[in-house]
C-alpha positions in Angstrom: 171.4 181.5 3.4 172.5 180.2 6.8 174.1 182.8 9.0 177.5 182.5 10.4 177.8 183.9 14.0 181.0 186.0 14.7 181.6 188.7 16.9 178.0 188.9 18.4 176.5 189.5 14.9 175.0 187.0 12.5 176.5 187.3 8.8 174.4 186.1 5.9 176.6 185.9 2.7 174.0 186.3 -0.1 176.0 187.1 -3.1 179.7 187.4 -4.0 180.7 187.9 -7.9 184.0 189.3 -8.8 183.6 192.3 -11.0 179.9 192.6 -10.1 178.8 193.2 -6.6 178.7 191.5 -3.0 175.5 191.5 -1.0 175.4 190.2 2.6 173.0 190.7 5.5 174.0 191.5 9.1 171.8 191.1 12.2 173.3 192.3 15.4 172.2 191.1 18.8 172.7 194.2 21.1 175.9 195.3 19.5 178.9 193.5 17.9 181.4 194.4 15.5 182.6 193.6 12.0 185.6 194.3 9.5 185.8 194.3 5.8 188.4 195.8 3.7 186.4 196.8 1.0 183.9 199.9 1.0 180.5 199.0 1.7 177.0 200.8 1.7 175.0 199.6 4.9 171.2 200.1 4.8 169.2 199.6 7.9 166.1 197.2 7.2 164.7 196.8 10.8 165.7 198.2 14.3 167.5 201.1 15.7 171.0 201.5 17.0 174.3 203.0 15.5 176.9 202.0 13.1 180.4 203.2 14.5 178.7 206.1 16.7 176.4 207.2 13.7 172.8 206.5 14.7 170.8 204.5 12.2 167.1 203.7 11.4 164.7 202.0 9.1 165.4 203.4 5.5 168.7 205.1 6.2 172.0 204.0 4.7 175.8 204.8 6.0 178.8 204.6 3.5 181.9 203.0 5.1 185.1 203.7 2.9 187.6 200.8 2.1 190.0 200.0 4.7 188.0 201.8 7.5 188.9 199.0 9.9 186.6 197.6 12.7 182.8 198.9 12.4 180.8 198.8 15.8 177.2 198.3 15.9 174.9 199.2 18.8 171.4 197.9 19.3 169.1 195.2 17.6 169.7 196.0 13.9 168.8 194.2 10.6 171.5 195.5 7.9 171.9 194.9 4.1 175.4 195.4 2.9 176.3 196.0 -0.6 180.2 196.2 -1.9 182.2 195.4 -5.0 185.3 193.4 -5.5 187.3 193.1 -8.8 
């Protein structure tokens, strides 16, 4: 999948099937932000930084509840994002 650059991040849309799951990848370029109204599990693949103030490094996962609002990223991160949509 080709990335879309928005809000100083690269967003890759890998899979989106209603009733199954959503899979995305986010690569940050020294920070940025993203908004999505569904819950998300964000797992760090590479890099170190923070997600809305919570430090994250490879192998760690952060849960973002639905309707959280703007999610701020710091650092250079490579993240996998999983969610669900009916």
